[in-house]
mmCIF file of the N, C-alpha and C atoms, coordinates in Angstrom:
data_MODEL
# 
_entry.id   MODEL 
# 
loop_
_atom_site.group_PDB 
_atom_site.id 
_atom_site.type_symbol 
_atom_site.label_atom_id 
_atom_site.label_alt_id 
_atom_site.label_comp_id 
_atom_site.label_asym_id 
_atom_site.label_entity_id 
_atom_site.label_seq_id 
_atom_site.pdbx_PDB_ins_code 
_atom_site.Cartn_x 
_atom_site.Cartn_y 
_atom_site.Cartn_z 
_atom_site.occupancy 
_atom_site.B_iso_or_equiv 
_atom_site.pdbx_formal_charge 
_atom_site.auth_seq_id 
_atom_site.auth_comp_id 
_atom_site.auth_asym_id 
_atom_site.auth_atom_id 
_atom_site.pdbx_PDB_model_num 
ATOM 1   N N  . MET A 1 1  ? 0.827   -1.201 0.000   1.00 0.00 ? 1  MET A N  1 
ATOM 2   C CA . MET A 1 1  ? 0.000   0.000  0.000   1.00 0.00 ? 1  MET A CA 1 
ATOM 3   C C  . MET A 1 1  ? 0.864   1.254  0.000   1.00 0.00 ? 1  MET A C  1 
ATOM 4   N N  . THR A 1 2  ? 1.946   1.238  0.780   1.00 0.00 ? 2  THR A N  1 
ATOM 5   C CA . THR A 1 2  ? 2.814   2.408  0.860   1.00 0.00 ? 2  THR A CA 1 
ATOM 6   C C  . THR A 1 2  ? 3.470   2.692  -0.481  1.00 0.00 ? 2  THR A C  1 
ATOM 7   N N  . VAL A 1 3  ? 3.819   1.635  -1.213  1.00 0.00 ? 3  VAL A N  1 
ATOM 8   C CA . VAL A 1 3  ? 4.448   1.815  -2.525  1.00 0.00 ? 3  VAL A CA 1 
ATOM 9   C C  . VAL A 1 3  ? 3.475   2.485  -3.480  1.00 0.00 ? 3  VAL A C  1 
ATOM 10  N N  . LEU A 1 4  ? 2.208   2.111  -3.412  1.00 0.00 ? 4  LEU A N  1 
ATOM 11  C CA . LEU A 1 4  ? 1.194   2.741  -4.253  1.00 0.00 ? 4  LEU A CA 1 
ATOM 12  C C  . LEU A 1 4  ? 1.065   4.227  -3.936  1.00 0.00 ? 4  LEU A C  1 
ATOM 13  N N  . LEU A 1 5  ? 1.180   4.575  -2.668  1.00 0.00 ? 5  LEU A N  1 
ATOM 14  C CA . LEU A 1 5  ? 1.086   5.983  -2.275  1.00 0.00 ? 5  LEU A CA 1 
ATOM 15  C C  . LEU A 1 5  ? 2.254   6.795  -2.813  1.00 0.00 ? 5  LEU A C  1 
ATOM 16  N N  . TYR A 1 6  ? 3.413   6.166  -3.004  1.00 0.00 ? 6  TYR A N  1 
ATOM 17  C CA . TYR A 1 6  ? 4.556   6.865  -3.588  1.00 0.00 ? 6  TYR A CA 1 
ATOM 18  C C  . TYR A 1 6  ? 4.232   7.383  -4.992  1.00 0.00 ? 6  TYR A C  1 
ATOM 19  N N  . PHE A 1 7  ? 3.330   6.716  -5.679  1.00 0.00 ? 7  PHE A N  1 
ATOM 20  C CA . PHE A 1 7  ? 2.939   7.145  -7.009  1.00 0.00 ? 7  PHE A CA 1 
ATOM 21  C C  . PHE A 1 7  ? 1.699   8.032  -6.997  1.00 0.00 ? 7  PHE A C  1 
ATOM 22  N N  . LEU A 1 8  ? 0.751   7.751  -6.112  1.00 0.00 ? 8  LEU A N  1 
ATOM 23  C CA . LEU A 1 8  ? -0.500  8.501  -6.088  1.00 0.00 ? 8  LEU A CA 1 
ATOM 24  C C  . LEU A 1 8  ? -0.336  9.910  -5.530  1.00 0.00 ? 8  LEU A C  1 
ATOM 25  N N  . ILE A 1 9  ? 0.521   10.091 -4.546  1.00 0.00 ? 9  ILE A N  1 
ATOM 26  C CA . ILE A 1 9  ? 0.705   11.414 -3.942  1.00 0.00 ? 9  ILE A CA 1 
ATOM 27  C C  . ILE A 1 9  ? 1.239   12.421 -4.965  1.00 0.00 ? 9  ILE A C  1 
ATOM 28  N N  . PRO A 1 10 ? 2.301   12.124 -5.714  1.00 0.00 ? 10 PRO A N  1 
ATOM 29  C CA . PRO A 1 10 ? 2.752   13.093 -6.722  1.00 0.00 ? 10 PRO A CA 1 
ATOM 30  C C  . PRO A 1 10 ? 1.717   13.351 -7.818  1.00 0.00 ? 10 PRO A C  1 
ATOM 31  N N  . VAL A 1 11 ? 0.950   12.328 -8.182  1.00 0.00 ? 11 VAL A N  1 
ATOM 32  C CA . VAL A 1 11 ? -0.092  12.522 -9.201  1.00 0.00 ? 11 VAL A CA 1 
ATOM 33  C C  . VAL A 1 11 ? -1.154  13.492 -8.687  1.00 0.00 ? 11 VAL A C  1 
ATOM 34  N N  . ALA A 1 12 ? -1.581  13.334 -7.446  1.00 0.00 ? 12 ALA A N  1 
ATOM 35  C CA . ALA A 1 12 ? -2.580  14.229 -6.868  1.00 0.00 ? 12 ALA A CA 1 
ATOM 36  C C  . ALA A 1 12 ? -2.029  15.641 -6.730  1.00 0.00 ? 12 ALA A C  1 
ATOM 37  N N  . MET A 1 13 ? -0.755  15.757 -6.356  1.00 0.00 ? 13 MET A N  1 
ATOM 38  C CA . MET A 1 13 ? -0.148  17.083 -6.238  1.00 0.00 ? 13 MET A CA 1 
ATOM 39  C C  . MET A 1 13 ? -0.008  17.742 -7.606  1.00 0.00 ? 13 MET A C  1 
ATOM 40  N N  . LEU A 1 14 ? 0.341   16.969 -8.613  1.00 0.00 ? 14 LEU A N  1 
ATOM 41  C CA . LEU A 1 14 ? 0.445   17.494 -9.968  1.00 0.00 ? 14 LEU A CA 1 
ATOM 42  C C  . LEU A 1 14 ? -0.927  17.931 -10.493 1.00 0.00 ? 14 LEU A C  1 
ATOM 43  N N  . ALA A 1 15 ? -1.961  17.149 -10.201 1.00 0.00 ? 15 ALA A N  1 
ATOM 44  C CA . ALA A 1 15 ? -3.314  17.529 -10.605 1.00 0.00 ? 15 ALA A CA 1 
ATOM 45  C C  . ALA A 1 15 ? -3.717  18.847 -9.954  1.00 0.00 ? 15 ALA A C  1 
ATOM 46  N N  . THR A 1 16 ? -3.379  19.016 -8.680  1.00 0.00 ? 16 THR A N  1 
ATOM 47  C CA . THR A 1 16 ? -3.665  20.274 -7.991  1.00 0.00 ? 16 THR A CA 1 
ATOM 48  C C  . THR A 1 16 ? -2.954  21.432 -8.674  1.00 0.00 ? 16 THR A C  1 
ATOM 49  N N  . LEU A 1 17 ? -1.697  21.238 -9.012  1.00 0.00 ? 17 LEU A N  1 
ATOM 50  C CA . LEU A 1 17 ? -0.929  22.281 -9.682  1.00 0.00 ? 17 LEU A CA 1 
ATOM 51  C C  . LEU A 1 17 ? -1.503  22.624 -11.056 1.00 0.00 ? 17 LEU A C  1 
ATOM 52  N N  . VAL A 1 18 ? -1.925  21.606 -11.792 1.00 0.00 ? 18 VAL A N  1 
ATOM 53  C CA . VAL A 1 18 ? -2.504  21.840 -13.121 1.00 0.00 ? 18 VAL A CA 1 
ATOM 54  C C  . VAL A 1 18 ? -3.806  22.624 -13.010 1.00 0.00 ? 18 VAL A C  1 
ATOM 55  N N  . PHE A 1 19 ? -4.687  22.219 -12.094 1.00 0.00 ? 19 PHE A N  1 
ATOM 56  C CA . PHE A 1 19 ? -5.953  22.936 -11.940 1.00 0.00 ? 19 PHE A CA 1 
ATOM 57  C C  . PHE A 1 19 ? -5.737  24.356 -11.431 1.00 0.00 ? 19 PHE A C  1 
ATOM 58  N N  . LEU A 1 20 ? -4.745  24.544 -10.574 1.00 0.00 ? 20 LEU A N  1 
ATOM 59  C CA . LEU A 1 20 ? -4.416  25.886 -10.114 1.00 0.00 ? 20 LEU A CA 1 
ATOM 60  C C  . LEU A 1 20 ? -3.942  26.753 -11.272 1.00 0.00 ? 20 LEU A C  1 
ATOM 61  N N  . GLY A 1 21 ? -3.048  26.212 -12.087 1.00 0.00 ? 21 GLY A N  1 
ATOM 62  C CA . GLY A 1 21 ? -2.555  26.959 -13.251 1.00 0.00 ? 21 GLY A CA 1 
ATOM 63  C C  . GLY A 1 21 ? -3.658  27.292 -14.234 1.00 0.00 ? 21 GLY A C  1 
ATOM 64  N N  . MET A 1 22 ? -4.542  26.338 -14.475 1.00 0.00 ? 22 MET A N  1 
ATOM 65  C CA . MET A 1 22 ? -5.659  26.591 -15.386 1.00 0.00 ? 22 MET A CA 1 
ATOM 66  C C  . MET A 1 22 ? -6.600  27.643 -14.817 1.00 0.00 ? 22 MET A C  1 
ATOM 67  N N  . GLY A 1 23 ? -6.798  27.628 -13.499 1.00 0.00 ? 23 GLY A N  1 
ATOM 68  C CA . GLY A 1 23 ? -7.653  28.633 -12.866 1.00 0.00 ? 23 GLY A CA 1 
ATOM 69  C C  . GLY A 1 23 ? -7.057  30.023 -12.951 1.00 0.00 ? 23 GLY A C  1 
ATOM 70  N N  . ILE A 1 24 ? -5.754  30.125 -12.746 1.00 0.00 ? 24 ILE A N  1 
ATOM 71  C CA . ILE A 1 24 ? -5.080  31.421 -12.864 1.00 0.00 ? 24 ILE A CA 1 
ATOM 72  C C  . ILE A 1 24 ? -5.163  31.913 -14.303 1.00 0.00 ? 24 ILE A C  1 
ATOM 73  N N  . TYR A 1 25 ? -4.969  31.005 -15.253 1.00 0.00 ? 25 TYR A N  1 
ATOM 74  C CA . TYR A 1 25 ? -5.097  31.367 -16.668 1.00 0.00 ? 25 TYR A CA 1 
ATOM 75  C C  . TYR A 1 25 ? -6.512  31.852 -16.974 1.00 0.00 ? 25 TYR A C  1 
ATOM 76  N N  . SER A 1 26 ? -7.507  31.163 -16.420 1.00 0.00 ? 26 SER A N  1 
ATOM 77  C CA . SER A 1 26 ? -8.901  31.544 -16.638 1.00 0.00 ? 26 SER A CA 1 
ATOM 78  C C  . SER A 1 26 ? -9.175  32.949 -16.115 1.00 0.00 ? 26 SER A C  1 
ATOM 79  N N  . LEU A 1 27 ? -8.667  33.244 -14.927 1.00 0.00 ? 27 LEU A N  1 
ATOM 80  C CA . LEU A 1 27 ? -8.875  34.580 -14.365 1.00 0.00 ? 27 LEU A CA 1 
ATOM 81  C C  . LEU A 1 27 ? -8.123  35.646 -15.148 1.00 0.00 ? 27 LEU A C  1 
ATOM 82  N N  . ALA A 1 28 ? -6.934  35.314 -15.625 1.00 0.00 ? 28 ALA A N  1 
ATOM 83  C CA . ALA A 1 28 ? -6.149  36.281 -16.396 1.00 0.00 ? 28 ALA A CA 1 
ATOM 84  C C  . ALA A 1 28 ? -6.783  36.557 -17.750 1.00 0.00 ? 28 ALA A C  1 
ATOM 85  N N  . LYS A 1 29 ? -7.363  35.537 -18.354 1.00 0.00 ? 29 LYS A N  1 
ATOM 86  C CA . LYS A 1 29 ? -7.979  35.709 -19.671 1.00 0.00 ? 29 LYS A CA 1 
ATOM 87  C C  . LYS A 1 29 ? -9.256  36.516 -19.566 1.00 0.00 ? 29 LYS A C  1 
ATOM 88  N N  . GLY A 1 30 ? -10.059 36.246 -18.548 1.00 0.00 ? 30 GLY A N  1 
ATOM 89  C CA . GLY A 1 30 ? -11.290 36.993 -18.328 1.00 0.00 ? 30 GLY A CA 1 
ATOM 90  C C  . GLY A 1 30 ? -12.344 36.675 -19.370 1.00 0.00 ? 30 GLY A C  1 
ATOM 91  N N  . GLY A 1 31 ? -13.355 37.527 -19.449 1.00 0.00 ? 31 GLY A N  1 
ATOM 92  C CA . GLY A 1 31 ? -14.411 37.376 -20.446 1.00 0.00 ? 31 GLY A CA 1 
ATOM 93  C C  . GLY A 1 31 ? -15.277 36.159 -20.223 1.00 0.00 ? 31 GLY A C  1 
ATOM 94  N N  . ASN A 1 32 ? -15.821 35.633 -21.324 1.00 0.00 ? 32 ASN A N  1 
ATOM 95  C CA . ASN A 1 32 ? -16.717 34.479 -21.256 1.00 0.00 ? 32 ASN A CA 1 
ATOM 96  C C  . ASN A 1 32 ? -16.008 33.231 -20.758 1.00 0.00 ? 32 ASN A C  1 
ATOM 97  N N  . PHE A 1 33 ? -14.738 33.085 -21.115 1.00 0.00 ? 33 PHE A N  1 
ATOM 98  C CA . PHE A 1 33 ? -13.992 31.902 -20.674 1.00 0.00 ? 33 PHE A CA 1 
ATOM 99  C C  . PHE A 1 33 ? -13.956 31.835 -19.153 1.00 0.00 ? 33 PHE A C  1 
ATOM 100 N N  . ALA A 1 34 ? -13.675 32.955 -18.513 1.00 0.00 ? 34 ALA A N  1 
ATOM 101 C CA . ALA A 1 34 ? -13.616 32.985 -17.044 1.00 0.00 ? 34 ALA A CA 1 
ATOM 102 C C  . ALA A 1 34 ? -14.991 32.723 -16.440 1.00 0.00 ? 34 ALA A C  1 
ATOM 103 N N  . LYS A 1 35 ? -16.034 33.286 -17.035 1.00 0.00 ? 35 LYS A N  1 
ATOM 104 C CA . LYS A 1 35 ? -17.379 33.080 -16.517 1.00 0.00 ? 35 LYS A CA 1 
ATOM 105 C C  . LYS A 1 35 ? -17.788 31.617 -16.592 1.00 0.00 ? 35 LYS A C  1 
ATOM 106 N N  . GLU A 1 36 ? -17.372 30.952 -17.656 1.00 0.00 ? 36 GLU A N  1 
ATOM 107 C CA . GLU A 1 36 ? -17.782 29.569 -17.862 1.00 0.00 ? 36 GLU A CA 1 
ATOM 108 C C  . GLU A 1 36 ? -16.946 28.563 -17.067 1.00 0.00 ? 36 GLU A C  1 
ATOM 109 N N  . HIS A 1 37 ? -15.667 28.868 -16.831 1.00 0.00 ? 37 HIS A N  1 
ATOM 110 C CA . HIS A 1 37 ? -14.773 27.842 -16.313 1.00 0.00 ? 37 HIS A CA 1 
ATOM 111 C C  . HIS A 1 37 ? -14.149 28.104 -14.944 1.00 0.00 ? 37 HIS A C  1 
ATOM 112 N N  . SER A 1 38 ? -14.069 29.332 -14.488 1.00 0.00 ? 38 SER A N  1 
ATOM 113 C CA . SER A 1 38 ? -13.287 29.608 -13.283 1.00 0.00 ? 38 SER A CA 1 
ATOM 114 C C  . SER A 1 38 ? -13.855 28.927 -12.035 1.00 0.00 ? 38 SER A C  1 
ATOM 115 N N  . ASN A 1 39 ? -15.162 28.908 -11.862 1.00 0.00 ? 39 ASN A N  1 
ATOM 116 C CA . ASN A 1 39 ? -15.751 28.285 -10.672 1.00 0.00 ? 39 ASN A CA 1 
ATOM 117 C C  . ASN A 1 39 ? -15.543 26.774 -10.694 1.00 0.00 ? 39 ASN A C  1 
ATOM 118 N N  . ARG A 1 40 ? -15.713 26.161 -11.863 1.00 0.00 ? 40 ARG A N  1 
ATOM 119 C CA . ARG A 1 40 ? -15.513 24.719 -11.993 1.00 0.00 ? 40 ARG A CA 1 
ATOM 120 C C  . ARG A 1 40 ? -14.058 24.354 -11.724 1.00 0.00 ? 40 ARG A C  1 
ATOM 121 N N  . LEU A 1 41 ? -13.133 25.151 -12.243 1.00 0.00 ? 41 LEU A N  1 
ATOM 122 C CA . LEU A 1 41 ? -11.713 24.882 -12.030 1.00 0.00 ? 41 LEU A CA 1 
ATOM 123 C C  . LEU A 1 41 ? -11.340 25.028 -10.559 1.00 0.00 ? 41 LEU A C  1 
ATOM 124 N N  . MET A 1 42 ? -11.954 25.985 -9.882  1.00 0.00 ? 42 MET A N  1 
ATOM 125 C CA . MET A 1 42 ? -11.676 26.159 -8.460  1.00 0.00 ? 42 MET A CA 1 
ATOM 126 C C  . MET A 1 42 ? -12.154 24.933 -7.673  1.00 0.00 ? 42 MET A C  1 
ATOM 127 N N  . ARG A 1 43 ? -13.336 24.419 -8.011  1.00 0.00 ? 43 ARG A N  1 
ATOM 128 C CA . ARG A 1 43 ? -13.838 23.233 -7.325  1.00 0.00 ? 43 ARG A CA 1 
ATOM 129 C C  . ARG A 1 43 ? -12.960 22.011 -7.604  1.00 0.00 ? 43 ARG A C  1 
ATOM 130 N N  . LEU A 1 44 ? -12.497 21.878 -8.841  1.00 0.00 ? 44 LEU A N  1 
ATOM 131 C CA . LEU A 1 44 ? -11.607 20.762 -9.176  1.00 0.00 ? 44 LEU A CA 1 
ATOM 132 C C  . LEU A 1 44 ? -10.290 20.870 -8.412  1.00 0.00 ? 44 LEU A C  1 
ATOM 133 N N  . ARG A 1 45 ? -9.764  22.083 -8.287  1.00 0.00 ? 45 ARG A N  1 
ATOM 134 C CA . ARG A 1 45 ? -8.512  22.276 -7.553  1.00 0.00 ? 45 ARG A CA 1 
ATOM 135 C C  . ARG A 1 45 ? -8.679  21.932 -6.082  1.00 0.00 ? 45 ARG A C  1 
ATOM 136 N N  . VAL A 1 46 ? -9.767  22.364 -5.495  1.00 0.00 ? 46 VAL A N  1 
ATOM 137 C CA . VAL A 1 46 ? -10.016 22.073 -4.082  1.00 0.00 ? 46 VAL A CA 1 
ATOM 138 C C  . VAL A 1 46 ? -10.177 20.567 -3.871  1.00 0.00 ? 46 VAL A C  1 
ATOM 139 N N  . THR A 1 47 ? -10.854 19.899 -4.791  1.00 0.00 ? 47 THR A N  1 
ATOM 140 C CA . THR A 1 47 ? -11.020 18.446 -4.686  1.00 0.00 ? 47 THR A CA 1 
ATOM 141 C C  . THR A 1 47 ? -9.683  17.736 -4.815  1.00 0.00 ? 47 THR A C  1 
ATOM 142 N N  . ALA A 1 48 ? -8.882  18.120 -5.800  1.00 0.00 ? 48 ALA A N  1 
ATOM 143 C CA . ALA A 1 48 ? -7.565  17.501 -5.978  1.00 0.00 ? 48 ALA A CA 1 
ATOM 144 C C  . ALA A 1 48 ? -6.679  17.762 -4.774  1.00 0.00 ? 48 ALA A C  1 
ATOM 145 N N  . GLN A 1 49 ? -6.783  18.945 -4.213  1.00 0.00 ? 49 GLN A N  1 
ATOM 146 C CA . GLN A 1 49 ? -5.985  19.284 -3.034  1.00 0.00 ? 49 GLN A CA 1 
ATOM 147 C C  . GLN A 1 49 ? -6.420  18.451 -1.835  1.00 0.00 ? 49 GLN A C  1 
ATOM 148 N N  . ALA A 1 50 ? -7.718  18.249 -1.670  1.00 0.00 ? 50 ALA A N  1 
ATOM 149 C CA . ALA A 1 50 ? -8.219  17.427 -0.563  1.00 0.00 ? 50 ALA A CA 1 
ATOM 150 C C  . ALA A 1 50 ? -7.759  15.981 -0.709  1.00 0.00 ? 50 ALA A C  1 
ATOM 151 N N  . VAL A 1 51 ? -7.769  15.471 -1.932  1.00 0.00 ? 51 VAL A N  1 
ATOM 152 C CA . VAL A 1 51 ? -7.296  14.108 -2.182  1.00 0.00 ? 51 VAL A CA 1 
ATOM 153 C C  . VAL A 1 51 ? -5.811  13.996 -1.853  1.00 0.00 ? 51 VAL A C  1 
ATOM 154 N N  . ALA A 1 52 ? -5.031  14.986 -2.272  1.00 0.00 ? 52 ALA A N  1 
ATOM 155 C CA . ALA A 1 52 ? -3.593  14.969 -1.998  1.00 0.00 ? 52 ALA A CA 1 
ATOM 156 C C  . ALA A 1 52 ? -3.322  14.990 -0.488  1.00 0.00 ? 52 ALA A C  1 
ATOM 157 N N  . ILE A 1 53 ? -4.037  15.811 0.231   1.00 0.00 ? 53 ILE A N  1 
ATOM 158 C CA . ILE A 1 53 ? -3.856  15.885 1.683   1.00 0.00 ? 53 ILE A CA 1 
ATOM 159 C C  . ILE A 1 53 ? -4.277  14.576 2.344   1.00 0.00 ? 53 ILE A C  1 
ATOM 160 N N  . ALA A 1 54 ? -5.387  13.997 1.894   1.00 0.00 ? 54 ALA A N  1 
ATOM 161 C CA . ALA A 1 54 ? -5.841  12.724 2.468   1.00 0.00 ? 54 ALA A CA 1 
ATOM 162 C C  . ALA A 1 54 ? -4.813  11.620 2.209   1.00 0.00 ? 54 ALA A C  1 
ATOM 163 N N  . LEU A 1 55 ? -4.239  11.580 1.010   1.00 0.00 ? 55 LEU A N  1 
ATOM 164 C CA . LEU A 1 55 ? -3.217  10.586 0.704   1.00 0.00 ? 55 LEU A CA 1 
ATOM 165 C C  . LEU A 1 55 ? -1.967  10.789 1.556   1.00 0.00 ? 55 LEU A C  1 
ATOM 166 N N  . LEU A 1 56 ? -1.585  12.039 1.751   1.00 0.00 ? 56 LEU A N  1 
ATOM 167 C CA . LEU A 1 56 ? -0.433  12.323 2.608   1.00 0.00 ? 56 LEU A CA 1 
ATOM 168 C C  . LEU A 1 56 ? -0.684  11.880 4.044   1.00 0.00 ? 56 LEU A C  1 
ATOM 169 N N  . MET A 1 57 ? -1.877  12.158 4.540   1.00 0.00 ? 57 MET A N  1 
ATOM 170 C CA . MET A 1 57 ? -2.216  11.746 5.908   1.00 0.00 ? 57 MET A CA 1 
ATOM 171 C C  . MET A 1 57 ? -2.246  10.223 6.024   1.00 0.00 ? 57 MET A C  1 
ATOM 172 N N  . LEU A 1 58 ? -2.763  9.545  5.012   1.00 0.00 ? 58 LEU A N  1 
ATOM 173 C CA . LEU A 1 58 ? -2.761  8.088  5.009   1.00 0.00 ? 58 LEU A CA 1 
ATOM 174 C C  . LEU A 1 58 ? -1.337  7.549  5.002   1.00 0.00 ? 58 LEU A C  1 
ATOM 175 N N  . PHE A 1 59 ? -0.473  8.159  4.216   1.00 0.00 ? 59 PHE A N  1 
ATOM 176 C CA . PHE A 1 59 ? 0.922   7.743  4.161   1.00 0.00 ? 59 PHE A CA 1 
ATOM 177 C C  . PHE A 1 59 ? 1.597   7.910  5.522   1.00 0.00 ? 59 PHE A C  1 
ATOM 178 N N  . VAL A 1 60 ? 1.378   9.044  6.164   1.00 0.00 ? 60 VAL A N  1 
ATOM 179 C CA . VAL A 1 60 ? 1.981   9.296  7.477   1.00 0.00 ? 60 VAL A CA 1 
ATOM 180 C C  . VAL A 1 60 ? 1.451   8.290  8.495   1.00 0.00 ? 60 VAL A C  1 
ATOM 181 N N  . TRP A 1 61 ? 0.172   8.019  8.459   1.00 0.00 ? 61 TRP A N  1 
ATOM 182 C CA . TRP A 1 61 ? -0.416  7.060  9.397   1.00 0.00 ? 61 TRP A CA 1 
ATOM 183 C C  . TRP A 1 61 ? 0.148   5.664  9.165   1.00 0.00 ? 61 TRP A C  1 
ATOM 184 N N  . LEU A 1 62 ? 0.218   5.251  7.892   1.00 0.00 ? 62 LEU A N  1 
ATOM 185 C CA . LEU A 1 62 ? 0.772   3.931  7.601   1.00 0.00 ? 62 LEU A CA 1 
ATOM 186 C C  . LEU A 1 62 ? 2.246   3.835  7.998   1.00 0.00 ? 62 LEU A C  1 
ATOM 187 N N  . ALA A 1 63 ? 2.990   4.908  7.786   1.00 0.00 ? 63 ALA A N  1 
ATOM 188 C CA . ALA A 1 63 ? 4.404   4.906  8.168   1.00 0.00 ? 63 ALA A CA 1 
ATOM 189 C C  . ALA A 1 63 ? 4.562   4.823  9.677   1.00 0.00 ? 63 ALA A C  1 
ATOM 190 N N  . SER A 1 64 ? 3.673   5.448  10.409  1.00 0.00 ? 64 SER A N  1 
ATOM 191 C CA . SER A 1 64 ? 3.776   5.389  11.870  1.00 0.00 ? 64 SER A CA 1 
ATOM 192 C C  . SER A 1 64 ? 3.385   4.011  12.411  1.00 0.00 ? 64 SER A C  1 
ATOM 193 N N  . GLN A 1 65 ? 2.610   3.254  11.643  1.00 0.00 ? 65 GLN A N  1 
ATOM 194 C CA . GLN A 1 65 ? 2.192   1.913  12.056  1.00 0.00 ? 65 GLN A CA 1 
ATOM 195 C C  . GLN A 1 65 ? 3.254   0.868  11.728  1.00 0.00 ? 65 GLN A C  1 
ATOM 196 N N  . GLY A 1 66 ? 4.260   1.266  10.969  1.00 0.00 ? 66 GLY A N  1 
ATOM 197 C CA . GLY A 1 66 ? 5.331   0.339  10.631  1.00 0.00 ? 66 GLY A CA 1 
ATOM 198 C C  . GLY A 1 66 ? 5.061   -0.475 9.377   1.00 0.00 ? 66 GLY A C  1 
ATOM 199 N N  . SER A 1 67 ? 4.073   -0.087 8.590   1.00 0.00 ? 67 SER A N  1 
ATOM 200 C CA . SER A 1 67 ? 3.756   -0.842 7.359   1.00 0.00 ? 67 SER A CA 1 
ATOM 201 C C  . SER A 1 67 ? 4.669   -0.494 6.235   1.00 0.00 ? 67 SER A C  1 
# 
């Protein structure tokens, strides 16, 4: 399980970074694009960030258990 987390944690962090970058781009572009996509991108970023934090907490817990 810990080995799987070594791969899932960076993927979740990368997804957070991608959604953050897309959200910043959306706000910088403005106009209809921002109206249509900025709120959705923010929700996706928050979800990816929550997943990344949950995976990190799971990793720390498993490491403390000696697994």
